[in-house]
N, C-alpha and C positions, 0 to 999 in steps of 0.2 A: 188789445195788442196787435185788430189784423188791419188797423190807420198808420202799423211808425214806417217808418221808413228811411231807413240808413244815410240812404246819397242825402233826403233830405236835411237832418238830423247835422249832417257834416256842413254841409253851405251856410245853415243858421251858426253853426261854430266856426266860421269861417271867419262871415258880414261882420257878429261881433268880436273875432280875436284881437283887433285895437283895444275894443275896452277894459276886456279882460285881461289884457297884458300891461293897459295904466292900469289897471286896479293892482294886478300886483307888485308891482313896480311902487305905490304910496306907502302898500301891506310892508313891503320888504324897506324902506325908508324911515313910516316907523317904530320898526324892530328894530331898524339897527340906531333908531335916534332914541329907544330904552335903554337899548346896554351902553351906547354912546355917556349919554345924558346921567347912568348910573354911575357905571367908575367912574366918572371925572367928579360928582357928589360924596363916594365915598373916598377918592384920592384928593377928596378935599380936607374930609374928615381924619386926614389920615395924616395930614398935613401940618391941621388942626391939633390933632391928639398928640403930637411930638412933644408940646412942652406939657404934656404929662406922664408921667411910666401907662405900664403899659393894658392897667386894666382902663383906664384913662379910655387910647389913644385906641383900644378894642373896638367900644361902644360909641366913642367922635367917628370909626371910621362906621361903629353900623349905621351911626342917625344919619351923615351924610349923601352913604348912599339910599337910605331911605327916603330924604329928602330929595334928590335926584330925583328918583321913580314921581314922587307925589310928584312933580315940576312937570317931567315927562308927564303926565297920566293926564294929569289938570289939563296941560294948556294942545293934546292930543289928544282931548273928551273935546275941547269948543273945535279944533283943527280939522278934525277930519269928517263932519257932517264936510264942510265951507269944499276940500277936495274934490272928493269923492261923488 
């Protein structure tokens, strides 16, 4: 710990700030994509479920949300390494 310098640490953080901010923006976009696509999938499932009774609507909503989440996870799995 004798070699630690607060000033040097802050200079390094300032130099890498654009990379840190870009990474934060990418991960915020990924989180937003999960929420939006999962919600859209659940909404589509709810719409499809309107053709049946309450149990069918509930299961269709669950399947729609699950498929939306899985689709997002699959796409982001491949894109995350490319983006970052």
